[in-house]
C-alpha positions as CSV (number, residue, x, y, z in Angstrom):
1,M,120.3,72.1,107.0
2,G,123.7,71.7,108.7
3,L,124.3,72.0,112.2
4,Y,120.8,72.7,113.6
5,K,119.2,70.0,111.6
6,I,116.5,72.4,110.2
7,I,114.5,70.8,107.4
8,A,112.6,72.8,104.7
9,G,109.1,72.1,106.1
10,D,110.1,73.9,109.3
11,I,110.8,77.2,107.4
12,Y,107.8,79.4,106.6
13,N,107.2,82.5,104.6
14,Y,104.3,84.9,105.7
15,N,103.0,87.6,103.3
16,K,100.4,90.1,104.1
17,M,98.8,92.6,102.0
18,G,96.2,95.5,102.8
19,I,93.4,96.0,100.4
20,Y,90.6,98.6,100.1
21,L,87.2,97.1,99.7
22,G,85.0,98.5,97.0
23,V,87.9,100.5,95.1
24,G,88.4,99.0,91.8
25,K,91.8,99.2,89.7
26,K,90.7,101.8,87.5
27,E,89.0,104.1,89.9
28,K,90.6,107.2,91.5
29,V,89.3,108.1,94.9
30,I,89.8,111.6,96.2
31,T,89.4,111.9,100.0
32,A,90.6,114.0,102.9
33,A,93.5,112.6,104.9
34,K,91.3,111.6,107.9
35,D,88.4,110.3,106.1
36,T,87.7,106.8,107.1
37,S,84.7,105.9,104.8
38,C,86.7,103.4,102.9
39,E,86.7,99.9,104.3
40,S,89.7,98.0,104.4
41,A,91.0,94.3,105.0
42,T,94.3,92.6,105.5
43,V,94.9,89.3,103.6
44,A,97.7,87.2,104.8
45,E,99.0,83.8,103.3
46,V,101.6,81.2,104.6
47,I,103.7,78.7,102.7
48,S,106.5,76.4,104.0
49,G,110.0,75.8,102.4
50,D,108.7,72.4,101.3
51,G,105.8,73.8,99.2
52,V,103.0,73.2,101.7
53,V,100.6,76.1,101.6
54,G,99.0,77.3,104.9
55,F,95.6,78.6,105.3
56,L,94.5,82.0,103.9
57,L,93.6,84.6,106.6
58,I,91.4,87.5,105.9
59,I,91.0,90.2,108.6
60,L,88.1,92.4,108.3
61,A,87.4,95.4,110.4
62,S,85.4,95.0,113.6
63,K,82.7,97.2,115.1
64,T,82.2,97.9,118.7
65,I,78.7,97.4,119.9
């Protein structure tokens, strides 16, 4: 790609999405603003400009022992 010789395989797109575990699409959940009873996770995906899909990353909450 022009002056810097960047190829499509060197360009990456990173998408992330936060999800609530245990809550379906048709459910409505009413909670207090500071209620932390719902567990959440983050899902991230990576794809390069030439179509190579990277690994799927799922980040779950940790617990301190």
